[in-house]
PDB file of N, CA, C, O and CB in Angstrom:
ATOM      1  N   MET A   1       0.852  -1.179   0.000  1.00  0.00           N
ATOM      2  CA  MET A   1       0.000   0.000   0.000  1.00  0.00           C
ATOM      3  C   MET A   1       0.894   1.238   0.000  1.00  0.00           C
ATOM      4  O   MET A   1       1.910   1.292   0.694  1.00  0.00           O
ATOM      5  CB  MET A   1      -0.967   0.000   1.229  1.00  0.00           C
ATOM      6  N   ILE A   2       0.495   2.220  -0.787  1.00  0.00           N
ATOM      7  CA  ILE A   2       1.197   3.495  -0.859  1.00  0.00           C
ATOM      8  C   ILE A   2       0.227   4.572  -0.387  1.00  0.00           C
ATOM      9  O   ILE A   2      -0.904   4.638  -0.867  1.00  0.00           O
ATOM     10  CB  ILE A   2       1.723   3.789  -2.316  1.00  0.00           C
ATOM     11  N   LEU A   3       0.656   5.409   0.542  1.00  0.00           N
ATOM     12  CA  LEU A   3      -0.169   6.518   0.998  1.00  0.00           C
ATOM     13  C   LEU A   3       0.114   7.745   0.144  1.00  0.00           C
ATOM     14  O   LEU A   3       1.265   8.042  -0.177  1.00  0.00           O
ATOM     15  CB  LEU A   3       0.087   6.820   2.492  1.00  0.00           C
ATOM     16  N   ILE A   4      -0.954   8.455  -0.220  1.00  0.00           N
ATOM     17  CA  ILE A   4      -0.806   9.696  -0.966  1.00  0.00           C
ATOM     18  C   ILE A   4      -1.569  10.783  -0.221  1.00  0.00           C
ATOM     19  O   ILE A   4      -2.499  10.494   0.531  1.00  0.00           O
ATOM     20  CB  ILE A   4      -1.321   9.546  -2.437  1.00  0.00           C
ATOM     21  N   LYS A   5      -1.177  12.019  -0.431  1.00  0.00           N
ATOM     22  CA  LYS A   5      -1.787  13.144   0.275  1.00  0.00           C
ATOM     23  C   LYS A   5      -2.701  13.911  -0.669  1.00  0.00           C
ATOM     24  O   LYS A   5      -2.367  14.119  -1.835  1.00  0.00           O
ATOM     25  CB  LYS A   5      -0.704  14.080   0.859  1.00  0.00           C
ATOM     26  N   VAL A   6      -3.847  14.328  -0.166  1.00  0.00           N
ATOM     27  CA  VAL A   6      -4.796  15.119  -0.939  1.00  0.00           C
ATOM     28  C   VAL A   6      -4.431  16.596  -0.772  1.00  0.00           C
ATOM     29  O   VAL A   6      -4.221  17.066   0.347  1.00  0.00           O
ATOM     30  CB  VAL A   6      -6.275  14.841  -0.482  1.00  0.00           C
ATOM     31  N   THR A   7      -4.356  17.326  -1.891  1.00  0.00           N
ATOM     32  CA  THR A   7      -4.024  18.750  -1.831  1.00  0.00           C
ATOM     33  C   THR A   7      -5.241  19.562  -1.412  1.00  0.00           C
ATOM     34  O   THR A   7      -6.354  19.045  -1.321  1.00  0.00           O
ATOM     35  CB  THR A   7      -3.498  19.244  -3.190  1.00  0.00           C
ATOM     36  N   ARG A   8      -5.004  20.834  -1.162  1.00  0.00           N
ATOM     37  CA  ARG A   8      -6.066  21.770  -0.795  1.00  0.00           C
ATOM     38  C   ARG A   8      -7.178  21.782  -1.847  1.00  0.00           C
ATOM     39  O   ARG A   8      -8.345  21.986  -1.510  1.00  0.00           O
ATOM     40  CB  ARG A   8      -5.491  23.184  -0.616  1.00  0.00           C
ATOM     41  N   LYS A   9      -6.830  21.567  -3.102  1.00  0.00           N
ATOM     42  CA  LYS A   9      -7.804  21.565  -4.197  1.00  0.00           C
ATOM     43  C   LYS A   9      -8.442  20.200  -4.413  1.00  0.00           C
ATOM     44  O   LYS A   9      -9.218  20.024  -5.352  1.00  0.00           O
ATOM     45  CB  LYS A   9      -7.141  22.018  -5.477  1.00  0.00           C
ATOM     46  N   GLY A  10      -8.126  19.227  -3.553  1.00  0.00           N
ATOM     47  CA  GLY A  10      -8.708  17.896  -3.684  1.00  0.00           C
ATOM     48  C   GLY A  10      -7.996  17.015  -4.693  1.00  0.00           C
ATOM     49  O   GLY A  10      -8.532  15.985  -5.101  1.00  0.00           O
ATOM     50  N   GLN A  11      -6.792  17.406  -5.104  1.00  0.00           N
ATOM     51  CA  GLN A  11      -6.048  16.645  -6.099  1.00  0.00           C
ATOM     52  C   GLN A  11      -5.122  15.641  -5.425  1.00  0.00           C
ATOM     53  O   GLN A  11      -4.661  15.850  -4.303  1.00  0.00           O
ATOM     54  CB  GLN A  11      -5.244  17.585  -7.004  1.00  0.00           C
ATOM     55  N   VAL A  12      -4.862  14.552  -6.131  1.00  0.00           N
ATOM     56  CA  VAL A  12      -3.896  13.550  -5.682  1.00  0.00           C
ATOM     57  C   VAL A  12      -2.966  13.232  -6.853  1.00  0.00           C
ATOM     58  O   VAL A  12      -3.327  13.421  -8.015  1.00  0.00           O
ATOM     59  CB  VAL A  12      -4.617  12.250  -5.158  1.00  0.00           C
ATOM     60  N   THR A  13      -1.783  12.756  -6.538  1.00  0.00           N
ATOM     61  CA  THR A  13      -0.841  12.321  -7.570  1.00  0.00           C
ATOM     62  C   THR A  13      -0.813  10.801  -7.579  1.00  0.00           C
ATOM     63  O   THR A  13      -0.589  10.165  -6.549  1.00  0.00           O
ATOM     64  CB  THR A  13       0.590  12.908  -7.324  1.00  0.00           C
ATOM     65  N   ILE A  14      -1.041  10.231  -8.747  1.00  0.00           N
ATOM     66  CA  ILE A  14      -0.954   8.779  -8.888  1.00  0.00           C
ATOM     67  C   ILE A  14       0.532   8.421  -8.849  1.00  0.00           C
ATOM     68  O   ILE A  14       1.316   8.971  -9.623  1.00  0.00           O
ATOM     69  CB  ILE A  14      -1.646   8.273 -10.229  1.00  0.00           C
ATOM     70  N   PRO A  15       0.927   7.518  -7.973  1.00  0.00           N
ATOM     71  CA  PRO A  15       2.344   7.167  -7.878  1.00  0.00           C
ATOM     72  C   PRO A  15       2.923   6.732  -9.231  1.00  0.00           C
ATOM     73  O   PRO A  15       2.261   6.070 -10.031  1.00  0.00           O
ATOM     74  CB  PRO A  15       2.535   6.054  -6.850  1.00  0.00           C
ATOM     75  N   LYS A  16       4.172   7.125  -9.454  1.00  0.00           N
ATOM     76  CA  LYS A  16       4.853   6.853 -10.722  1.00  0.00           C
ATOM     77  C   LYS A  16       4.833   5.372 -11.077  1.00  0.00           C
ATOM     78  O   LYS A  16       4.632   5.016 -12.239  1.00  0.00           O
ATOM     79  CB  LYS A  16       6.289   7.344 -10.658  1.00  0.00           C
ATOM     80  N   VAL A  17       5.039   4.509 -10.090  1.00  0.00           N
ATOM     81  CA  VAL A  17       5.064   3.063 -10.356  1.00  0.00           C
ATOM     82  C   VAL A  17       3.720   2.604 -10.943  1.00  0.00           C
ATOM     83  O   VAL A  17       3.698   1.728 -11.807  1.00  0.00           O
ATOM     84  CB  VAL A  17       5.382   2.273  -9.049  1.00  0.00           C
ATOM     85  N   PHE A  18       2.605   3.182 -10.488  1.00  0.00           N
ATOM     86  CA  PHE A  18       1.283   2.826 -11.022  1.00  0.00           C
ATOM     87  C   PHE A  18       1.117   3.391 -12.432  1.00  0.00           C
ATOM     88  O   PHE A  18       0.635   2.706 -13.334  1.00  0.00           O
ATOM     89  CB  PHE A  18       0.154   3.352 -10.093  1.00  0.00           C
ATOM     90  N   ARG A  19       1.527   4.667 -12.611  1.00  0.00           N
ATOM     91  CA  ARG A  19       1.403   5.291 -13.937  1.00  0.00           C
ATOM     92  C   ARG A  19       2.196   4.521 -14.980  1.00  0.00           C
ATOM     93  O   ARG A  19       1.725   4.303 -16.096  1.00  0.00           O
ATOM     94  CB  ARG A  19       1.877   6.750 -13.894  1.00  0.00           C
ATOM     95  N   GLU A  20       3.397   4.113 -14.609  1.00  0.00           N
ATOM     96  CA  GLU A  20       4.232   3.361 -15.554  1.00  0.00           C
ATOM     97  C   GLU A  20       3.628   1.998 -15.868  1.00  0.00           C
ATOM     98  O   GLU A  20       3.584   1.587 -17.028  1.00  0.00           O
ATOM     99  CB  GLU A  20       5.645   3.186 -14.995  1.00  0.00           C
ATOM    100  N   LYS A  21       3.166   1.300 -14.840  1.00  0.00           N
ATOM    101  CA  LYS A  21       2.603  -0.036 -15.042  1.00  0.00           C
ATOM    102  C   LYS A  21       1.351   0.007 -15.919  1.00  0.00           C
ATOM    103  O   LYS A  21       1.114  -0.902 -16.715  1.00  0.00           O
ATOM    104  CB  LYS A  21       2.272  -0.677 -13.694  1.00  0.00           C
ATOM    105  N   LEU A  22       0.544   1.077 -15.768  1.00  0.00           N
ATOM    106  CA  LEU A  22      -0.714   1.184 -16.514  1.00  0.00           C
ATOM    107  C   LEU A  22      -0.619   2.088 -17.735  1.00  0.00           C
ATOM    108  O   LEU A  22      -1.624   2.352 -18.396  1.00  0.00           O
ATOM    109  CB  LEU A  22      -1.796   1.693 -15.608  1.00  0.00           C
ATOM    110  N   ASN A  23       0.599   2.566 -18.040  1.00  0.00           N
ATOM    111  CA  ASN A  23       0.801   3.465 -19.197  1.00  0.00           C
ATOM    112  C   ASN A  23      -0.142   4.658 -19.153  1.00  0.00           C
ATOM    113  O   ASN A  23      -0.833   4.951 -20.129  1.00  0.00           O
ATOM    114  CB  ASN A  23       0.598   2.699 -20.514  1.00  0.00           C
ATOM    115  N   ILE A  24      -0.167   5.342 -18.017  1.00  0.00           N
ATOM    116  CA  ILE A  24      -0.975   6.547 -17.856  1.00  0.00           C
ATOM    117  C   ILE A  24      -0.050   7.740 -18.058  1.00  0.00           C
ATOM    118  O   ILE A  24       0.977   7.863 -17.391  1.00  0.00           O
ATOM    119  CB  ILE A  24      -1.679   6.596 -16.444  1.00  0.00           C
ATOM    120  N   PHE A  25      -0.430   8.624 -18.994  1.00  0.00           N
ATOM    121  CA  PHE A  25       0.397   9.774 -19.328  1.00  0.00           C
ATOM    122  C   PHE A  25      -0.388  11.065 -19.135  1.00  0.00           C
ATOM    123  O   PHE A  25      -1.618  11.054 -19.071  1.00  0.00           O
ATOM    124  CB  PHE A  25       0.912   9.669 -20.769  1.00  0.00           C
ATOM    125  N   GLU A  26       0.331  12.171 -19.045  1.00  0.00           N
ATOM    126  CA  GLU A  26      -0.296  13.482 -18.922  1.00  0.00           C
ATOM    127  C   GLU A  26      -1.311  13.671 -20.051  1.00  0.00           C
ATOM    128  O   GLU A  26      -1.017  13.389 -21.213  1.00  0.00           O
ATOM    129  CB  GLU A  26       0.772  14.610 -18.947  1.00  0.00           C
ATOM    130  N   GLY A  27      -2.488  14.143 -19.703  1.00  0.00           N
ATOM    131  CA  GLY A  27      -3.536  14.374 -20.695  1.00  0.00           C
ATOM    132  C   GLY A  27      -4.477  13.193 -20.887  1.00  0.00           C
ATOM    133  O   GLY A  27      -5.529  13.341 -21.508  1.00  0.00           O
ATOM    134  N   ASP A  28      -4.116  12.021 -20.363  1.00  0.00           N
ATOM    135  CA  ASP A  28      -5.006  10.856 -20.458  1.00  0.00           C
ATOM    136  C   ASP A  28      -6.257  11.087 -19.602  1.00  0.00           C
ATOM    137  O   ASP A  28      -6.220  11.834 -18.624  1.00  0.00           O
ATOM    138  CB  ASP A  28      -4.268   9.556 -20.006  1.00  0.00           C
ATOM    139  N   TYR A  29      -7.337  10.454 -19.973  1.00  0.00           N
ATOM    140  CA  TYR A  29      -8.565  10.508 -19.200  1.00  0.00           C
ATOM    141  C   TYR A  29      -8.713   9.233 -18.380  1.00  0.00           C
ATOM    142  O   TYR A  29      -8.417   8.135 -18.854  1.00  0.00           O
ATOM    143  CB  TYR A  29      -9.783  10.707 -20.122  1.00  0.00           C
ATOM    144  N   LEU A  30      -9.168   9.393 -17.162  1.00  0.00           N
ATOM    145  CA  LEU A  30      -9.487   8.263 -16.305  1.00  0.00           C
ATOM    146  C   LEU A  30     -10.917   8.426 -15.832  1.00  0.00           C
ATOM    147  O   LEU A  30     -11.371   9.541 -15.574  1.00  0.00           O
ATOM    148  CB  LEU A  30      -8.503   8.159 -15.101  1.00  0.00           C
ATOM    149  N   ALA A  31     -11.622   7.320 -15.719  1.00  0.00           N
ATOM    150  CA  ALA A  31     -12.957   7.332 -15.130  1.00  0.00           C
ATOM    151  C   ALA A  31     -12.784   7.123 -13.632  1.00  0.00           C
ATOM    152  O   ALA A  31     -11.817   6.502 -13.193  1.00  0.00           O
ATOM    153  CB  ALA A  31     -13.891   6.228 -15.767  1.00  0.00           C
ATOM    154  N   VAL A  32     -13.721   7.640 -12.856  1.00  0.00           N
ATOM    155  CA  VAL A  32     -13.641   7.498 -11.398  1.00  0.00           C
ATOM    156  C   VAL A  32     -15.028   7.187 -10.866  1.00  0.00           C
ATOM    157  O   VAL A  32     -16.031   7.697 -11.365  1.00  0.00           O
ATOM    158  CB  VAL A  32     -13.065   8.788 -10.729  1.00  0.00           C
ATOM    159  N   GLU A  33     -15.069   6.355  -9.859  1.00  0.00           N
ATOM    160  CA  GLU A  33     -16.354   5.937  -9.289  1.00  0.00           C
ATOM    161  C   GLU A  33     -16.172   5.694  -7.792  1.00  0.00           C
ATOM    162  O   GLU A  33     -15.125   5.223  -7.347  1.00  0.00           O
ATOM    163  CB  GLU A  33     -16.898   4.649 -10.000  1.00  0.00           C
ATOM    164  N   LEU A  34     -17.199   6.022  -7.034  1.00  0.00           N
ATOM    165  CA  LEU A  34     -17.198   5.751  -5.601  1.00  0.00           C
ATOM    166  C   LEU A  34     -17.914   4.432  -5.371  1.00  0.00           C
ATOM    167  O   LEU A  34     -19.068   4.267  -5.766  1.00  0.00           O
ATOM    168  CB  LEU A  34     -17.875   6.908  -4.797  1.00  0.00           C
ATOM    169  N   ARG A  35     -17.225   3.490  -4.730  1.00  0.00           N
ATOM    170  CA  ARG A  35     -17.804   2.180  -4.402  1.00  0.00           C
ATOM    171  C   ARG A  35     -17.665   1.977  -2.899  1.00  0.00           C
ATOM    172  O   ARG A  35     -16.582   1.698  -2.384  1.00  0.00           O
ATOM    173  CB  ARG A  35     -17.101   1.012  -5.203  1.00  0.00           C
ATOM    174  N   GLU A  36     -18.789   2.125  -2.217  1.00  0.00           N
ATOM    175  CA  GLU A  36     -18.812   2.061  -0.753  1.00  0.00           C
ATOM    176  C   GLU A  36     -17.806   3.059  -0.198  1.00  0.00           C
ATOM    177  O   GLU A  36     -18.011   4.264  -0.343  1.00  0.00           O
ATOM    178  CB  GLU A  36     -18.495   0.619  -0.246  1.00  0.00           C
ATOM    179  N   ASP A  37     -16.729   2.605   0.432  1.00  0.00           N
ATOM    180  CA  ASP A  37     -15.752   3.523   1.019  1.00  0.00           C
ATOM    181  C   ASP A  37     -14.456   3.587   0.212  1.00  0.00           C
ATOM    182  O   ASP A  37     -13.406   3.932   0.754  1.00  0.00           O
ATOM    183  CB  ASP A  37     -15.445   3.108   2.445  1.00  0.00           C
ATOM    184  N   LYS A  38     -14.525   3.254  -1.087  1.00  0.00           N
ATOM    185  CA  LYS A  38     -13.336   3.251  -1.940  1.00  0.00           C
ATOM    186  C   LYS A  38     -13.561   4.125  -3.173  1.00  0.00           C
ATOM    187  O   LYS A  38     -14.669   4.204  -3.703  1.00  0.00           O
ATOM    188  CB  LYS A  38     -12.975   1.811  -2.363  1.00  0.00           C
ATOM    189  N   ILE A  39     -12.494   4.773  -3.613  1.00  0.00           N
ATOM    190  CA  ILE A  39     -12.515   5.523  -4.868  1.00  0.00           C
ATOM    191  C   ILE A  39     -11.780   4.668  -5.890  1.00  0.00           C
ATOM    192  O   ILE A  39     -10.622   4.307  -5.684  1.00  0.00           O
ATOM    193  CB  ILE A  39     -11.851   6.961  -4.718  1.00  0.00           C
ATOM    194  N   ILE A  40     -12.451   4.343  -6.989  1.00  0.00           N
ATOM    195  CA  ILE A  40     -11.894   3.464  -8.018  1.00  0.00           C
ATOM    196  C   ILE A  40     -11.629   4.288  -9.283  1.00  0.00           C
ATOM    197  O   ILE A  40     -12.517   4.984  -9.775  1.00  0.00           O
ATOM    198  CB  ILE A  40     -12.864   2.268  -8.323  1.00  0.00           C
ATOM    199  N   PHE A  41     -10.407   4.204  -9.799  1.00  0.00           N
ATOM    200  CA  PHE A  41     -10.024   4.833 -11.061  1.00  0.00           C
ATOM    201  C   PHE A  41      -9.784   3.746 -12.092  1.00  0.00           C
ATOM    202  O   PHE A  41      -9.263   2.683 -11.755  1.00  0.00           O
ATOM    203  CB  PHE A  41      -8.758   5.725 -10.891  1.00  0.00           C
ATOM    204  N   TRP A  42     -10.153   3.992 -13.341  1.00  0.00           N
ATOM    205  CA  TRP A  42      -9.824   3.065 -14.419  1.00  0.00           C
ATOM    206  C   TRP A  42      -9.800   3.823 -15.738  1.00  0.00           C
ATOM    207  O   TRP A  42     -10.337   4.923 -15.867  1.00  0.00           O
ATOM    208  CB  TRP A  42     -10.839   1.891 -14.478  1.00  0.00           C
ATOM    209  N   ARG A  43      -9.166   3.197 -16.696  1.00  0.00           N
ATOM    210  CA  ARG A  43      -9.075   3.795 -18.034  1.00  0.00           C
ATOM    211  C   ARG A  43     -10.340   3.402 -18.808  1.00  0.00           C
ATOM    212  O   ARG A  43     -10.556   2.222 -19.083  1.00  0.00           O
ATOM    213  CB  ARG A  43      -7.764   3.320 -18.794  1.00  0.00           C
ATOM    214  N   PRO A  44     -11.173   4.388 -19.160  1.00  0.00           N
ATOM    215  CA  PRO A  44     -12.388   4.043 -19.907  1.00  0.00           C
ATOM    216  C   PRO A  44     -12.041   3.661 -21.341  1.00  0.00           C
ATOM    217  O   PRO A  44     -11.052   4.134 -21.901  1.00  0.00           O
ATOM    218  CB  PRO A  44     -13.389   5.221 -19.896  1.00  0.00           C
ATOM    219  N   LYS A  45     -12.860   2.809 -21.918  1.00  0.00           N
ATOM    220  CA  LYS A  45     -12.646   2.448 -23.322  1.00  0.00           C
ATOM    221  C   LYS A  45     -13.295   3.538 -24.169  1.00  0.00           C
ATOM    222  O   LYS A  45     -14.519   3.635 -24.259  1.00  0.00           O
ATOM    223  CB  LYS A  45     -13.244   1.017 -23.660  1.00  0.00           C
ATOM    224  N   LEU A  46     -12.455   4.345 -24.780  1.00  0.00           N
ATOM    225  CA  LEU A  46     -12.926   5.425 -25.644  1.00  0.00           C
ATOM    226  C   LEU A  46     -12.623   5.059 -27.084  1.00  0.00           C
ATOM    227  O   LEU A  46     -11.563   4.506 -27.374  1.00  0.00           O
ATOM    228  CB  LEU A  46     -12.267   6.782 -25.267  1.00  0.00           C
ATOM    229  N   PRO A  47     -13.540   5.361 -27.986  1.00  0.00           N
ATOM    230  CA  PRO A  47     -13.242   5.086 -29.395  1.00  0.00           C
ATOM    231  C   PRO A  47     -12.102   5.985 -29.871  1.00  0.00           C
ATOM    232  O   PRO A  47     -11.965   7.121 -29.417  1.00  0.00           O
ATOM    233  CB  PRO A  47     -14.504   5.298 -30.276  1.00  0.00           C
ATOM    234  N   GLU A  48     -11.302   5.475 -30.772  1.00  0.00           N
ATOM    235  CA  GLU A  48     -10.232   6.271 -31.365  1.00  0.00           C
ATOM    236  C   GLU A  48     -10.867   7.393 -32.200  1.00  0.00           C
ATOM    237  O   GLU A  48     -11.931   7.200 -32.789  1.00  0.00           O
ATOM    238  CB  GLU A  48      -9.280   5.376 -32.244  1.00  0.00           C
ATOM    239  N   PRO A  49     -10.223   8.553 -32.250  1.00  0.00           N
ATOM    240  CA  PRO A  49     -10.758   9.629 -33.098  1.00  0.00           C
ATOM    241  C   PRO A  49     -10.924   9.141 -34.530  1.00  0.00           C
ATOM    242  O   PRO A  49     -10.010   8.554 -35.108  1.00  0.00           O
ATOM    243  CB  PRO A  49      -9.833  10.869 -33.063  1.00  0.00           C
ATOM    244  N   GLY A  50     -12.080   9.386 -35.083  1.00  0.00           N
ATOM    245  CA  GLY A  50     -12.361   8.964 -36.447  1.00  0.00           C
ATOM    246  C   GLY A  50     -12.864   7.541 -36.566  1.00  0.00           C
ATOM    247  O   GLY A  50     -13.287   7.118 -37.641  1.00  0.00           O
ATOM    248  N   GLU A  51     -12.822   6.783 -35.447  1.00  0.00           N
ATOM    249  CA  GLU A  51     -13.306   5.406 -35.459  1.00  0.00           C
ATOM    250  C   GLU A  51     -14.834   5.427 -35.437  1.00  0.00           C
ATOM    251  O   GLU A  51     -15.424   6.031 -34.541  1.00  0.00           O
ATOM    252  CB  GLU A  51     -12.737   4.595 -34.245  1.00  0.00           C
ATOM    253  N   PRO A  52     -15.481   4.786 -36.398  1.00  0.00           N
ATOM    254  CA  PRO A  52     -16.943   4.803 -36.405  1.00  0.00           C
ATOM    255  C   PRO A  52     -17.511   4.029 -35.208  1.00  0.00           C
ATOM    256  O   PRO A  52     -16.963   3.007 -34.796  1.00  0.00           O
ATOM    257  CB  PRO A  52     -17.476   4.210 -37.721  1.00  0.00           C
ATOM    258  N   VAL A  53     -18.607   4.533 -34.668  1.00  0.00           N
ATOM    259  CA  VAL A  53     -19.287   3.839 -33.580  1.00  0.00           C
ATOM    260  C   VAL A  53     -20.735   3.620 -33.994  1.00  0.00           C
ATOM    261  O   VAL A  53     -21.306   4.411 -34.746  1.00  0.00           O
ATOM    262  CB  VAL A  53     -19.198   4.646 -32.239  1.00  0.00           C
ATOM    263  N   GLY A  54     -21.316   2.544 -33.497  1.00  0.00           N
ATOM    264  CA  GLY A  54     -22.712   2.263 -33.788  1.00  0.00           C
ATOM    265  C   GLY A  54     -23.622   3.142 -32.941  1.00  0.00           C
ATOM    266  O   GLY A  54     -23.168   3.810 -32.012  1.00  0.00           O
ATOM    267  N   LEU A  55     -24.896   3.136 -33.265  1.00  0.00           N
ATOM    268  CA  LEU A  55     -25.871   3.960 -32.560  1.00  0.00           C
ATOM    269  C   LEU A  55     -25.931   3.598 -31.080  1.00  0.00           C
ATOM    270  O   LEU A  55     -26.024   4.485 -30.232  1.00  0.00           O
ATOM    271  CB  LEU A  55     -27.253   3.807 -33.194  1.00  0.00           C
ATOM    272  N   GLU A  56     -25.879   2.320 -30.762  1.00  0.00           N
ATOM    273  CA  GLU A  56     -25.932   1.888 -29.361  1.00  0.00           C
ATOM    274  C   GLU A  56     -24.728   2.434 -28.584  1.00  0.00           C
ATOM    275  O   GLU A  56     -24.884   2.953 -27.479  1.00  0.00           O
ATOM    276  CB  GLU A  56     -25.973   0.340 -29.270  1.00  0.00           C
ATOM    277  N   GLU A  57     -23.538   2.317 -29.160  1.00  0.00           N
ATOM    278  CA  GLU A  57     -22.327   2.829 -28.506  1.00  0.00           C
ATOM    279  C   GLU A  57     -22.371   4.349 -28.392  1.00  0.00           C
ATOM    280  O   GLU A  57     -21.967   4.908 -27.373  1.00  0.00           O
ATOM    281  CB  GLU A  57     -21.070   2.395 -29.281  1.00  0.00           C
ATOM    282  N   TYR A  58     -22.863   5.023 -29.440  1.00  0.00           N
ATOM    283  CA  TYR A  58     -22.985   6.478 -29.432  1.00  0.00           C
ATOM    284  C   TYR A  58     -23.907   6.928 -28.296  1.00  0.00           C
ATOM    285  O   TYR A  58     -23.584   7.862 -27.563  1.00  0.00           O
ATOM    286  CB  TYR A  58     -23.515   6.985 -30.791  1.00  0.00           C
ATOM    287  N   ASN A  59     -25.055   6.261 -28.156  1.00  0.00           N
ATOM    288  CA  ASN A  59     -25.991   6.612 -27.089  1.00  0.00           C
ATOM    289  C   ASN A  59     -25.392   6.360 -25.710  1.00  0.00           C
ATOM    290  O   ASN A  59     -25.652   7.116 -24.775  1.00  0.00           O
ATOM    291  CB  ASN A  59     -27.285   5.824 -27.244  1.00  0.00           C
ATOM    292  N   LYS A  60     -24.593   5.301 -25.578  1.00  0.00           N
ATOM    293  CA  LYS A  60     -23.930   5.017 -24.298  1.00  0.00           C
ATOM    294  C   LYS A  60     -22.920   6.114 -23.965  1.00  0.00           C
ATOM    295  O   LYS A  60     -22.821   6.543 -22.816  1.00  0.00           O
ATOM    296  CB  LYS A  60     -23.226   3.639 -24.341  1.00  0.00           C
ATOM    297  N   ILE A  61     -22.176   6.563 -24.968  1.00  0.00           N
ATOM    298  CA  ILE A  61     -21.208   7.645 -24.760  1.00  0.00           C
ATOM    299  C   ILE A  61     -21.934   8.910 -24.309  1.00  0.00           C
ATOM    300  O   ILE A  61     -21.509   9.567 -23.360  1.00  0.00           O
ATOM    301  CB  ILE A  61     -20.396   7.918 -26.058  1.00  0.00           C
ATOM    302  N   LEU A  62     -23.033   9.251 -24.991  1.00  0.00           N
ATOM    303  CA  LEU A  62     -23.810  10.428 -24.599  1.00  0.00           C
ATOM    304  C   LEU A  62     -24.331  10.313 -23.175  1.00  0.00           C
ATOM    305  O   LEU A  62     -24.293  11.282 -22.417  1.00  0.00           O
ATOM    306  CB  LEU A  62     -24.973  10.633 -25.556  1.00  0.00           C
ATOM    307  N   LYS A  63     -24.815   9.135 -22.811  1.00  0.00           N
ATOM    308  CA  LYS A  63     -25.319   8.905 -21.456  1.00  0.00           C
ATOM    309  C   LYS A  63     -24.204   9.082 -20.427  1.00  0.00           C
ATOM    310  O   LYS A  63     -24.407   9.709 -19.387  1.00  0.00           O
ATOM    311  CB  LYS A  63     -25.930   7.497 -21.341  1.00  0.00           C
ATOM    312  N   ASP A  64     -23.021   8.524 -20.722  1.00  0.00           N
ATOM    313  CA  ASP A  64     -21.880   8.646 -19.810  1.00  0.00           C
ATOM    314  C   ASP A  64     -21.447  10.101 -19.646  1.00  0.00           C
ATOM    315  O   ASP A  64     -21.112  10.532 -18.542  1.00  0.00           O
ATOM    316  CB  ASP A  64     -20.707   7.808 -20.318  1.00  0.00           C
ATOM    317  N   VAL A  65     -21.454  10.852 -20.740  1.00  0.00           N
ATOM    318  CA  VAL A  65     -21.074  12.267 -20.685  1.00  0.00           C
ATOM    319  C   VAL A  65     -22.089  13.045 -19.848  1.00  0.00           C
ATOM    320  O   VAL A  65     -21.706  13.859 -19.009  1.00  0.00           O
ATOM    321  CB  VAL A  65     -20.974  12.868 -22.115  1.00  0.00           C
ATOM    322  N   GLU A  66     -23.367  12.801 -20.069  1.00  0.00           N
ATOM    323  CA  GLU A  66     -24.408  13.487 -19.297  1.00  0.00           C
ATOM    324  C   GLU A  66     -24.314  13.141 -17.816  1.00  0.00           C
ATOM    325  O   GLU A  66     -24.483  14.013 -16.964  1.00  0.00           O
ATOM    326  CB  GLU A  66     -25.798  13.123 -19.831  1.00  0.00           C
ATOM    327  N   GLU A  67     -24.046  11.883 -17.505  1.00  0.00           N
ATOM    328  CA  GLU A  67     -23.884  11.456 -16.112  1.00  0.00           C
ATOM    329  C   GLU A  67     -22.698  12.166 -15.470  1.00  0.00           C
ATOM    330  O   GLU A  67     -22.776  12.614 -14.326  1.00  0.00           O
ATOM    331  CB  GLU A  67     -23.697   9.927 -16.031  1.00  0.00           C
ATOM    332  N   ALA A  68     -21.597  12.266 -16.218  1.00  0.00           N
ATOM    333  CA  ALA A  68     -20.408  12.949 -15.691  1.00  0.00           C
ATOM    334  C   ALA A  68     -20.700  14.433 -15.463  1.00  0.00           C
ATOM    335  O   ALA A  68     -20.272  15.003 -14.459  1.00  0.00           O
ATOM    336  CB  ALA A  68     -19.210  12.783 -16.659  1.00  0.00           C
ATOM    337  N   ARG A  69     -21.426  15.057 -16.388  1.00  0.00           N
ATOM    338  CA  ARG A  69     -21.794  16.476 -16.214  1.00  0.00           C
ATOM    339  C   ARG A  69     -22.678  16.667 -14.990  1.00  0.00           C
ATOM    340  O   ARG A  69     -22.497  17.615 -14.226  1.00  0.00           O
ATOM    341  CB  ARG A  69     -22.517  17.005 -17.468  1.00  0.00           C
ATOM    342  N   LYS A  70     -23.628  15.767 -14.808  1.00  0.00           N
ATOM    343  CA  LYS A  70     -24.564  15.864 -13.680  1.00  0.00           C
ATOM    344  C   LYS A  70     -23.823  15.727 -12.352  1.00  0.00           C
ATOM    345  O   LYS A  70     -24.159  16.404 -11.380  1.00  0.00           O
ATOM    346  CB  LYS A  70     -25.660  14.782 -13.791  1.00  0.00           C
ATOM    347  N   ASN A  71     -22.817  14.854 -12.307  1.00  0.00           N
ATOM    348  CA  ASN A  71     -22.084  14.601 -11.065  1.00  0.00           C
ATOM    349  C   ASN A  71     -20.925  15.566 -10.846  1.00  0.00           C
ATOM    350  O   ASN A  71     -20.293  15.537  -9.790  1.00  0.00           O
ATOM    351  CB  ASN A  71     -21.563  13.190 -11.061  1.00  0.00           C
ATOM    352  N   TRP A  72     -20.636  16.416 -11.820  1.00  0.00           N
ATOM    353  CA  TRP A  72     -19.542  17.368 -11.694  1.00  0.00           C
ATOM    354  C   TRP A  72     -19.916  18.394 -10.642  1.00  0.00           C
ATOM    355  O   TRP A  72     -20.970  19.022 -10.740  1.00  0.00           O
ATOM    356  CB  TRP A  72     -19.227  18.053 -13.053  1.00  0.00           C
ATOM    357  N   ARG A  73     -19.093  18.569  -9.663  1.00  0.00           N
ATOM    358  CA  ARG A  73     -19.278  19.513  -8.551  1.00  0.00           C
ATOM    359  C   ARG A  73     -20.236  18.972  -7.596  1.00  0.00           C
ATOM    360  O   ARG A  73     -20.531  19.614  -6.587  1.00  0.00           O
ATOM    361  CB  ARG A  73     -19.741  20.858  -9.022  1.00  0.00           C
TER     362      ARG A  73
END
């Protein structure tokens, strides 16, 4: 277990060993979810720019974006 400190702005730094193992780089997006008393981060599956998506996937993306907007702040 690695302890990290939360900044005044509520930010945390993901330890380098985790970033390297998961290939997380500056500018990458991570999804976050609260599960009971744990905060879970993961890399969401995003379509590549220009990659066609079906209507079902498009609607799921829109739903996820709206959910994220609703939960922001």
